[in-house]
N, CA, C and O atoms as CSV, one atom per row, in Angstrom:
chain,resi,resn,atom,element,x,y,z
A,1,MET,N,N,-33.273,105.844,26.053
A,1,MET,CA,C,-32.315,105.545,27.092
A,1,MET,C,C,-32.978,105.776,28.446
A,1,MET,O,O,-33.874,106.609,28.580
A,2,TYR,N,N,-32.531,105.036,29.427
A,2,TYR,CA,C,-33.084,105.128,30.767
A,2,TYR,C,C,-32.141,105.884,31.694
A,2,TYR,O,O,-30.919,105.781,31.584
A,3,LEU,N,N,-32.739,106.652,32.617
A,3,LEU,CA,C,-31.985,107.424,33.603
A,3,LEU,C,C,-32.337,106.948,34.999
A,3,LEU,O,O,-33.491,106.626,35.279
A,4,ASP,N,N,-31.362,106.905,35.858
A,4,ASP,CA,C,-31.627,106.669,37.275
A,4,ASP,C,C,-30.454,107.190,38.079
A,4,ASP,O,O,-29.316,107.211,37.611
A,5,SER,N,N,-30.753,107.608,39.290
A,5,SER,CA,C,-29.684,108.063,40.174
A,5,SER,C,C,-29.902,107.472,41.558
A,5,SER,O,O,-31.015,107.085,41.915
A,6,TYR,N,N,-28.839,107.409,42.321
A,6,TYR,CA,C,-28.907,106.865,43.670
A,6,TYR,C,C,-27.862,107.550,44.535
A,6,TYR,O,O,-26.896,108.128,44.036
A,7,GLU,N,N,-28.076,107.474,45.841
A,7,GLU,CA,C,-27.153,108.096,46.782
A,7,GLU,C,C,-26.349,107.029,47.496
A,7,GLU,O,O,-26.859,105.961,47.837
A,8,GLN,N,N,-25.095,107.335,47.713
A,8,GLN,CA,C,-24.165,106.411,48.348
A,8,GLN,C,C,-23.640,107.081,49.618
A,8,GLN,O,O,-23.118,108.193,49.538
A,9,PRO,N,N,-23.758,106.447,50.782
A,9,PRO,CA,C,-23.268,107.059,52.023
A,9,PRO,C,C,-21.763,107.291,51.995
A,9,PRO,O,O,-21.020,106.541,51.361
A,10,ARG,N,N,-21.326,108.326,52.680
A,10,ARG,CA,C,-19.896,108.615,52.820
A,10,ARG,C,C,-19.643,109.056,54.252
A,10,ARG,O,O,-20.577,109.364,54.992
A,11,GLN,N,N,-18.384,109.084,54.631
A,11,GLN,CA,C,-18.048,109.522,55.978
A,11,GLN,C,C,-18.351,111.003,56.130
A,11,GLN,O,O,-18.268,111.775,55.175
A,12,ARG,N,N,-18.702,111.379,57.344
A,12,ARG,CA,C,-18.995,112.778,57.634
A,12,ARG,C,C,-17.699,113.578,57.606
A,12,ARG,O,O,-16.751,113.233,58.311
A,13,PRO,N,N,-17.639,114.654,56.795
A,13,PRO,CA,C,-16.436,115.490,56.783
A,13,PRO,C,C,-16.242,116.192,58.128
A,13,PRO,O,O,-17.216,116.499,58.816
A,14,VAL,N,N,-14.998,116.444,58.498
A,14,VAL,CA,C,-14.688,117.082,59.778
A,14,VAL,C,C,-15.056,118.567,59.747
A,14,VAL,O,O,-15.612,119.089,60.713
A,15,ASP,N,N,-14.748,119.241,58.647
A,15,ASP,CA,C,-15.019,120.667,58.510
A,15,ASP,C,C,-16.531,120.903,58.411
A,15,ASP,O,O,-17.208,120.257,57.611
A,16,ASN,N,N,-17.062,121.830,59.224
A,16,ASN,CA,C,-18.499,122.078,59.282
A,16,ASN,C,C,-19.060,122.563,57.945
A,16,ASN,O,O,-20.115,122.098,57.514
A,17,GLN,N,N,-18.371,123.488,57.289
A,17,GLN,CA,C,-18.862,123.993,56.010
A,17,GLN,C,C,-18.801,122.910,54.932
A,17,GLN,O,O,-19.670,122.837,54.063
A,18,GLU,N,N,-17.793,122.093,54.996
A,18,GLU,CA,C,-17.655,121.010,54.020
A,18,GLU,C,C,-18.759,119.966,54.209
A,18,GLU,O,O,-19.280,119.430,53.231
A,19,GLN,N,N,-19.112,119.679,55.458
A,19,GLN,CA,C,-20.124,118.654,55.686
A,19,GLN,C,C,-21.507,119.106,55.216
A,19,GLN,O,O,-22.320,118.273,54.816
A,20,GLN,N,N,-21.785,120.398,55.255
A,20,GLN,CA,C,-23.080,120.891,54.789
A,20,GLN,C,C,-23.260,120.650,53.292
A,20,GLN,O,O,-24.385,120.461,52.828
A,21,LYS,N,N,-22.183,120.653,52.547
A,21,LYS,CA,C,-22.251,120.440,51.103
A,21,LYS,C,C,-22.677,119.014,50.753
A,21,LYS,O,O,-23.226,118.781,49.676
A,22,TYR,N,N,-22.433,118.071,51.642
A,22,TYR,CA,C,-22.691,116.662,51.347
A,22,TYR,C,C,-23.879,116.085,52.104
A,22,TYR,O,O,-24.212,114.914,51.917
A,23,PHE,N,N,-24.532,116.881,52.960
A,23,PHE,CA,C,-25.634,116.345,53.755
A,23,PHE,C,C,-26.903,116.276,52.920
A,23,PHE,O,O,-27.351,117.282,52.371
A,24,SER,N,N,-27.471,115.095,52.831
A,24,SER,CA,C,-28.709,114.882,52.090
A,24,SER,C,C,-29.873,114.866,53.071
A,24,SER,O,O,-29.948,113.991,53.934
A,25,GLY,N,N,-30.777,115.826,52.942
A,25,GLY,CA,C,-31.948,115.871,53.809
A,25,GLY,C,C,-32.865,114.679,53.586
A,25,GLY,O,O,-33.553,114.242,54.508
A,26,LYS,N,N,-32.878,114.157,52.380
A,26,LYS,CA,C,-33.719,113.003,52.071
A,26,LYS,C,C,-33.234,111.759,52.807
A,26,LYS,O,O,-34.035,111.031,53.392
A,27,LYS,N,N,-31.929,111.513,52.781
A,27,LYS,CA,C,-31.365,110.318,53.415
A,27,LYS,C,C,-30.943,110.556,54.865
A,27,LYS,O,O,-30.648,109.607,55.592
A,28,LYS,N,N,-30.915,111.825,55.285
A,28,LYS,CA,C,-30.515,112.202,56.653
A,28,LYS,C,C,-29.105,111.719,56.993
A,28,LYS,O,O,-28.827,111.297,58.116
A,29,GLN,N,N,-28.225,111.791,55.993
A,29,GLN,CA,C,-26.820,111.446,56.192
A,29,GLN,C,C,-25.995,112.106,55.097
A,29,GLN,O,O,-26.551,112.702,54.174
A,30,HIS,N,N,-24.704,112.006,55.191
A,30,HIS,CA,C,-23.806,112.579,54.190
A,30,HIS,C,C,-23.658,111.571,53.055
A,30,HIS,O,O,-23.351,110.400,53.277
A,31,THR,N,N,-23.885,112.058,51.828
A,31,THR,CA,C,-23.893,111.141,50.694
A,31,THR,C,C,-23.203,111.729,49.470
A,31,THR,O,O,-22.984,112.936,49.365
A,32,LEU,N,N,-22.870,110.835,48.554
A,32,LEU,CA,C,-22.447,111.183,47.203
A,32,LEU,C,C,-23.540,110.671,46.274
A,32,LEU,O,O,-24.092,109.593,46.495
A,33,LYS,N,N,-23.848,111.429,45.252
A,33,LYS,CA,C,-24.909,111.041,44.332
A,33,LYS,C,C,-24.307,110.558,43.018
A,33,LYS,O,O,-23.354,111.147,42.508
A,34,ASN,N,N,-24.868,109.490,42.478
A,34,ASN,CA,C,-24.413,108.900,41.223
A,34,ASN,C,C,-25.598,108.808,40.271
A,34,ASN,O,O,-26.731,108.593,40.700
A,35,GLN,N,N,-25.335,108.969,38.989
A,35,GLN,CA,C,-26.385,108.858,37.976
A,35,GLN,C,C,-25.910,107.940,36.858
A,35,GLN,O,O,-24.753,107.990,36.441
A,36,VAL,N,N,-26.824,107.103,36.381
A,36,VAL,CA,C,-26.506,106.166,35.308
A,36,VAL,C,C,-27.487,106.382,34.154
A,36,VAL,O,O,-28.695,106.476,34.368
A,37,VAL,N,N,-26.962,106.458,32.941
A,37,VAL,CA,C,-27.766,106.498,31.720
A,37,VAL,C,C,-27.470,105.194,30.992
A,37,VAL,O,O,-26.319,104.903,30.667
A,38,SER,N,N,-28.519,104.409,30.738
A,38,SER,CA,C,-28.294,103.105,30.109
A,38,SER,C,C,-29.257,102.875,28.950
A,38,SER,O,O,-30.266,103.566,28.809
A,39,LEU,N,N,-28.923,101.896,28.135
A,39,LEU,CA,C,-29.801,101.468,27.054
A,39,LEU,C,C,-30.932,100.634,27.649
A,39,LEU,O,O,-30.802,100.134,28.766
A,40,PRO,N,N,-32.045,100.474,26.921
A,40,PRO,CA,C,-33.135,99.635,27.425
A,40,PRO,C,C,-32.640,98.234,27.787
A,40,PRO,O,O,-31.705,97.713,27.180
A,41,ASP,N,N,-33.271,97.652,28.765
A,41,ASP,CA,C,-32.923,96.330,29.291
A,41,ASP,C,C,-31.541,96.311,29.937
A,41,ASP,O,O,-30.978,95.242,30.169
A,42,ALA,N,N,-30.994,97.490,30.226
A,42,ALA,CA,C,-29.695,97.629,30.903
A,42,ALA,C,C,-28.597,96.837,30.205
A,42,ALA,O,O,-27.733,96.251,30.858
A,43,LYS,N,N,-28.633,96.823,28.885
A,43,LYS,CA,C,-27.618,96.080,28.133
A,43,LYS,C,C,-26.273,96.780,28.142
A,43,LYS,O,O,-25.232,96.124,28.146
A,44,ASP,N,N,-26.282,98.105,28.144
A,44,ASP,CA,C,-25.044,98.877,28.159
A,44,ASP,C,C,-25.225,100.143,28.971
A,44,ASP,O,O,-26.296,100.750,28.956
A,45,ILE,N,N,-24.189,100.539,29.672
A,45,ILE,CA,C,-24.179,101.830,30.354
A,45,ILE,C,C,-23.601,102.834,29.372
A,45,ILE,O,O,-22.488,102.660,28.876
A,46,VAL,N,N,-24.361,103.887,29.094
A,46,VAL,CA,C,-23.956,104.881,28.110
A,46,VAL,C,C,-23.181,106.017,28.765
A,46,VAL,O,O,-22.191,106.498,28.212
A,47,ASP,N,N,-23.631,106.447,29.942
A,47,ASP,CA,C,-22.987,107.558,30.640
A,47,ASP,C,C,-23.178,107.364,32.136
A,47,ASP,O,O,-24.160,106.768,32.578
A,48,ILE,N,N,-22.235,107.871,32.902
A,48,ILE,CA,C,-22.319,107.751,34.353
A,48,ILE,C,C,-21.724,108.997,34.999
A,48,ILE,O,O,-20.720,109.534,34.533
A,49,VAL,N,N,-22.358,109.443,36.072
A,49,VAL,CA,C,-21.848,110.552,36.882
A,49,VAL,C,C,-21.596,109.971,38.264
A,49,VAL,O,O,-22.491,109.368,38.857
A,50,VAL,N,N,-20.402,110.146,38.776
A,50,VAL,CA,C,-20.045,109.580,40.073
A,50,VAL,C,C,-19.544,110.689,40.984
A,50,VAL,O,O,-18.720,111.510,40.580
A,51,GLY,N,N,-20.042,110.710,42.212
A,51,GLY,CA,C,-19.481,111.588,43.230
A,51,GLY,C,C,-20.023,112.994,43.289
A,51,GLY,O,O,-19.347,113.881,43.810
A,52,ALA,N,N,-21.232,113.240,42.769
A,52,ALA,CA,C,-21.836,114.565,42.928
A,52,ALA,C,C,-22.243,114.735,44.390
A,52,ALA,O,O,-22.459,113.747,45.093
A,53,LYS,N,N,-22.346,115.961,44.843
A,53,LYS,CA,C,-22.704,116.215,46.241
A,53,LYS,C,C,-24.132,115.756,46.509
A,53,LYS,O,O,-25.004,115.885,45.651
A,54,GLY,N,N,-24.365,115.218,47.709
A,54,GLY,CA,C,-25.638,114.612,48.084
A,54,GLY,C,C,-26.894,115.413,47.817
A,54,GLY,O,O,-27.869,114.848,47.323
A,55,PRO,N,N,-26.920,116.718,48.124
A,55,PRO,CA,C,-28.161,117.472,47.927
A,55,PRO,C,C,-28.497,117.803,46.472
A,55,PRO,O,O,-29.544,118.399,46.221
A,56,THR,N,N,-27.669,117.450,45.525
A,56,THR,CA,C,-27.919,117.753,44.117
A,56,THR,C,C,-29.146,116.984,43.629
A,56,THR,O,O,-29.253,115.779,43.857
A,57,SER,N,N,-30.069,117.670,42.960
A,57,SER,CA,C,-31.282,117.000,42.482
A,57,SER,C,C,-30.987,116.165,41.238
A,57,SER,O,O,-30.019,116.411,40.517
A,58,ASP,N,N,-31.844,115.173,41.004
A,58,ASP,CA,C,-31.677,114.292,39.847
A,58,ASP,C,C,-31.709,115.085,38.545
A,58,ASP,O,O,-30.879,114.870,37.661
A,59,ILE,N,N,-32.665,115.999,38.427
A,59,ILE,CA,C,-32.816,116.747,37.185
A,59,ILE,C,C,-31.619,117.666,36.948
A,59,ILE,O,O,-31.239,117.887,35.798
A,60,SER,N,N,-31.022,118.201,37.999
A,60,SER,CA,C,-29.828,119.050,37.836
A,60,SER,C,C,-28.652,118.239,37.311
A,60,SER,O,O,-27.917,118.701,36.437
A,61,LEU,N,N,-28.472,117.043,37.835
A,61,LEU,CA,C,-27.417,116.164,37.324
A,61,LEU,C,C,-27.624,115.892,35.838
A,61,LEU,O,O,-26.684,115.945,35.045
A,62,PHE,N,N,-28.871,115.602,35.479
A,62,PHE,CA,C,-29.152,115.278,34.087
A,62,PHE,C,C,-28.940,116.480,33.172
A,62,PHE,O,O,-28.370,116.341,32.089
A,63,ARG,N,N,-29.388,117.644,33.592
A,63,ARG,CA,C,-29.227,118.835,32.746
A,63,ARG,C,C,-27.756,119.110,32.449
A,63,ARG,O,O,-27.419,119.565,31.356
A,64,ASN,N,N,-26.888,118.840,33.405
A,64,ASN,CA,C,-25.452,119.024,33.172
A,64,ASN,C,C,-24.906,118.014,32.165
A,64,ASN,O,O,-23.968,118.322,31.429
A,65,GLN,N,N,-25.479,116.818,32.128
A,65,GLN,CA,C,-24.983,115.759,31.247
A,65,GLN,C,C,-25.678,115.733,29.892
A,65,GLN,O,O,-25.174,115.115,28.954
A,66,GLN,N,N,-26.820,116.389,29.775
A,66,GLN,CA,C,-27.627,116.290,28.559
A,66,GLN,C,C,-26.899,116.823,27.328
A,66,GLN,O,O,-27.225,116.430,26.208
A,67,GLN,N,N,-25.933,117.697,27.509
A,67,GLN,CA,C,-25.173,118.264,26.392
A,67,GLN,C,C,-24.398,117.183,25.631
A,67,GLN,O,O,-24.060,117.370,24.463
A,68,ARG,N,N,-24.124,116.081,26.273
A,68,ARG,CA,C,-23.346,115.003,25.644
A,68,ARG,C,C,-24.155,114.199,24.628
A,68,ARG,O,O,-23.595,113.405,23.872
A,69,PHE,N,N,-25.469,114.406,24.613
A,69,PHE,CA,C,-26.351,113.624,23.756
A,69,PHE,C,C,-26.956,114.502,22.668
A,69,PHE,O,O,-27.056,115.717,22.839
A,70,PRO,N,N,-27.359,113.902,21.551
A,70,PRO,CA,C,-28.022,114.682,20.501
A,70,PRO,C,C,-29.320,115.311,21.036
A,70,PRO,O,O,-29.971,114.718,21.896
A,71,PRO,N,N,-29.704,116.492,20.548
A,71,PRO,CA,C,-30.898,117.174,21.065
A,71,PRO,C,C,-32.191,116.379,20.887
A,71,PRO,O,O,-33.129,116.555,21.665
A,72,GLU,N,N,-32.257,115.511,19.880
A,72,GLU,CA,C,-33.487,114.747,19.636
A,72,GLU,C,C,-33.555,113.450,20.447
A,72,GLU,O,O,-34.564,112.747,20.384
A,73,GLN,N,N,-32.520,113.120,21.198
A,73,GLN,CA,C,-32.480,111.886,21.997
A,73,GLN,C,C,-33.556,111.931,23.080
A,73,GLN,O,O,-33.661,112.919,23.806
A,74,SER,N,N,-34.352,110.872,23.192
A,74,SER,CA,C,-35.376,110.810,24.237
A,74,SER,C,C,-34.885,109.933,25.388
A,74,SER,O,O,-34.055,109.042,25.208
A,75,PHE,N,N,-35.425,110.213,26.577
A,75,PHE,CA,C,-35.022,109.518,27.793
A,75,PHE,C,C,-36.256,109.119,28.583
A,75,PHE,O,O,-37.328,109.700,28.413
A,76,LYS,N,N,-36.099,108.131,29.441
A,76,LYS,CA,C,-37.147,107.723,30.371
A,76,LYS,C,C,-36.547,107.711,31.765
A,76,LYS,O,O,-35.455,107.184,31.979
A,77,GLY,N,N,-37.273,108.300,32.715
A,77,GLY,CA,C,-36.767,108.361,34.075
A,77,GLY,C,C,-37.893,108.357,35.087
A,77,GLY,O,O,-39.067,108.345,34.718
A,78,ASP,N,N,-37.540,108.366,36.364
A,78,ASP,CA,C,-38.541,108.376,37.419
A,78,ASP,C,C,-38.995,109.811,37.709
A,78,ASP,O,O,-38.647,110.739,36.979
A,79,LYS,N,N,-39.786,109.984,38.795
A,79,LYS,CA,C,-40.350,111.301,39.101
A,79,LYS,C,C,-39.296,112.356,39.402
A,79,LYS,O,O,-39.588,113.549,39.314
A,80,GLY,N,N,-38.104,111.961,39.748
A,80,GLY,CA,C,-37.035,112.915,40.024
A,80,GLY,C,C,-36.588,113.686,38.797
A,80,GLY,O,O,-35.873,114.681,38.913
A,81,TYR,N,N,-37.002,113.235,37.623
A,81,TYR,CA,C,-36.604,113.882,36.372
A,81,TYR,C,C,-37.733,114.683,35.733
A,81,TYR,O,O,-37.612,115.093,34.579
A,82,GLN,N,N,-38.825,114.916,36.454
A,82,GLN,CA,C,-39.934,115.693,35.902
A,82,GLN,C,C,-39.480,117.106,35.574
A,82,GLN,O,O,-38.744,117.728,36.339
A,83,GLY,N,N,-39.927,117.602,34.428
A,83,GLY,CA,C,-39.589,118.958,34.023
A,83,GLY,C,C,-38.434,119.046,33.059
A,83,GLY,O,O,-38.122,120.132,32.571
A,84,GLY,N,N,-37.793,117.935,32.772
A,84,GLY,CA,C,-36.670,117.941,31.845
A,84,GLY,C,C,-37.133,117.831,30.402
A,84,GLY,O,O,-38.232,117.346,30.132
A,85,LYS,N,N,-36.303,118.274,29.487
A,85,LYS,CA,C,-36.626,118.180,28.062
A,85,LYS,C,C,-36.372,116.755,27.577
A,85,LYS,O,O,-35.385,116.123,27.952
A,86,ASN,N,N,-37.278,116.263,26.739
A,86,ASN,CA,C,-37.166,114.936,26.119
A,86,ASN,C,C,-37.144,113.801,27.139
A,86,ASN,O,O,-36.568,112.746,26.874
A,87,ILE,N,N,-37.766,114.005,28.307
A,87,ILE,CA,C,-37.800,112.954,29.332
A,87,ILE,C,C,-39.244,112.535,29.576
A,87,ILE,O,O,-40.096,113.376,29.863
A,88,SER,N,N,-39.521,111.246,29.463
A,88,SER,CA,C,-40.830,110.695,29.805
A,88,SER,C,C,-40.773,110.213,31.243
A,88,SER,O,O,-39.857,109.487,31.630
A,89,THR,N,N,-41.758,110.623,32.031
A,89,THR,CA,C,-41.826,110.194,33.427
A,89,THR,C,C,-43.205,109.587,33.685
A,89,THR,O,O,-44.148,109.896,32.957
A,90,PRO,N,N,-43.349,108.739,34.691
A,90,PRO,CA,C,-44.651,108.153,35.005
A,90,PRO,C,C,-45.642,109.232,35.449
A,90,PRO,O,O,-45.249,110.284,35.953
A,91,HIS,N,N,-46.921,108.952,35.254
A,91,HIS,CA,C,-47.952,109.879,35.718
A,91,HIS,C,C,-47.979,109.885,37.239
A,91,HIS,O,O,-47.786,108.852,37.879
A,92,LYS,N,N,-48.218,111.050,37.803
A,92,LYS,CA,C,-48.304,111.201,39.250
A,92,LYS,C,C,-49.774,111.139,39.655
A,92,LYS,O,O,-50.627,111.743,39.006
A,93,LYS,N,N,-50.066,110.410,40.724
A,93,LYS,CA,C,-51.440,110.283,41.191
A,93,LYS,C,C,-51.929,111.634,41.707
A,93,LYS,O,O,-51.271,112.242,42.551
A,94,PRO,N,N,-53.087,112.121,41.208
A,94,PRO,CA,C,-53.618,113.384,41.717
A,94,PRO,C,C,-54.037,113.252,43.181
A,94,PRO,O,O,-54.404,112.174,43.648
A,95,ARG,N,N,-53.972,114.358,43.875
A,95,ARG,CA,C,-54.327,114.363,45.294
A,95,ARG,C,C,-55.801,113.990,45.465
A,95,ARG,O,O,-56.665,114.526,44.771
A,96,LYS,N,N,-56.077,113.089,46.369
A,96,LYS,CA,C,-57.422,112.622,46.714
A,96,LYS,C,C,-58.183,112.015,45.532
A,96,LYS,O,O,-59.412,112.072,45.496
A,97,SER,N,N,-57.476,111.445,44.584
A,97,SER,CA,C,-58.133,110.727,43.491
A,97,SER,C,C,-57.183,109.656,42.964
A,97,SER,O,O,-56.078,109.481,43.477
A,98,GLU,N,N,-57.621,108.961,41.957
A,98,GLU,CA,C,-56.839,107.858,41.406
A,98,GLU,C,C,-56.453,108.152,39.957
A,98,GLU,O,O,-57.055,109.005,39.306
A,99,LEU,N,N,-55.456,107.443,39.468
A,99,LEU,CA,C,-55.090,107.528,38.058
A,99,LEU,C,C,-56.122,106.777,37.220
A,99,LEU,O,O,-56.705,105.795,37.679
A,100,THR,N,N,-56.344,107.238,36.001
A,100,THR,CA,C,-57.227,106.504,35.098
A,100,THR,C,C,-56.499,105.240,34.634
A,100,THR,O,O,-55.283,105.120,34.781
A,101,ASP,N,N,-57.254,104.316,34.079
A,101,ASP,CA,C,-56.648,103.078,33.572
A,101,ASP,C,C,-55.635,103.369,32.472
A,101,ASP,O,O,-54.603,102.704,32.384
A,102,GLU,N,N,-55.930,104.370,31.626
A,102,GLU,CA,C,-54.997,104.737,30.552
A,102,GLU,C,C,-53.694,105.284,31.119
A,102,GLU,O,O,-52.612,104.971,30.621
A,103,GLN,N,N,-53.802,106.112,32.178
A,103,GLN,CA,C,-52.595,106.665,32.798
A,103,GLN,C,C,-51.771,105.561,33.449
A,103,GLN,O,O,-50.543,105.562,33.364
A,104,LYS,N,N,-52.452,104.618,34.098
A,104,LYS,CA,C,-51.734,103.500,34.716
A,104,LYS,C,C,-51.001,102.682,33.662
A,104,LYS,O,O,-49.839,102.320,33.849
A,105,ALA,N,N,-51.671,102.394,32.566
A,105,ALA,CA,C,-51.042,101.619,31.492
A,105,ALA,C,C,-49.876,102.391,30.893
A,105,ALA,O,O,-48.839,101.802,30.586
A,106,GLY,N,N,-50.030,103.692,30.724
A,106,GLY,CA,C,-48.954,104.523,30.183
A,106,GLY,C,C,-47.765,104.597,31.112
A,106,GLY,O,O,-46.622,104.602,30.656
A,107,SER,N,N,-48.017,104.655,32.415
A,107,SER,CA,C,-46.922,104.727,33.382
A,107,SER,C,C,-46.125,103.436,33.408
A,107,SER,O,O,-44.900,103.459,33.533
A,108,ILE,N,N,-46.806,102.328,33.293
A,108,ILE,CA,C,-46.113,101.036,33.300
A,108,ILE,C,C,-45.268,100.890,32.045
A,108,ILE,O,O,-44.139,100.403,32.102
A,109,SER,N,N,-45.818,101.314,30.906
A,109,SER,CA,C,-45.052,101.180,29.668
A,109,SER,C,C,-43.951,102.226,29.569
A,109,SER,O,O,-43.007,102.051,28.799
A,110,THR,N,N,-44.055,103.331,30.346
A,110,THR,CA,C,-43.022,104.365,30.327
A,110,THR,C,C,-41.727,103.828,30.897
A,110,THR,O,O,-40.662,104.073,30.330
A,111,LEU,N,N,-41.786,103.110,31.992
A,111,LEU,CA,C,-40.580,102.560,32.607
A,111,LEU,C,C,-40.631,101.086,32.450
A,111,LEU,O,O,-39.720,100.386,32.891
């Protein structure tokens, strides 16, 4: 199954403490975060999370939802899901060097 999440802009809350909960430093605006779990080729949406607070990380959203799936279920996601159990993510380019051809081929086939 494939994982992805995205942020959706929302109006700025009036209350100062409330607005801090929704401010996304990445997007530099107030957002709601959504996550979609789908079958390969996006044929079906299996699970969806709507309306999480903007600063919530992708992996945190997934860890909360992972209980709904069998423990042996494998997933594929982007770099935001690194460190999760049963999740394949693309290889990250090492600093000041390049990926090997095998790593590049593996990253393309991962997603």
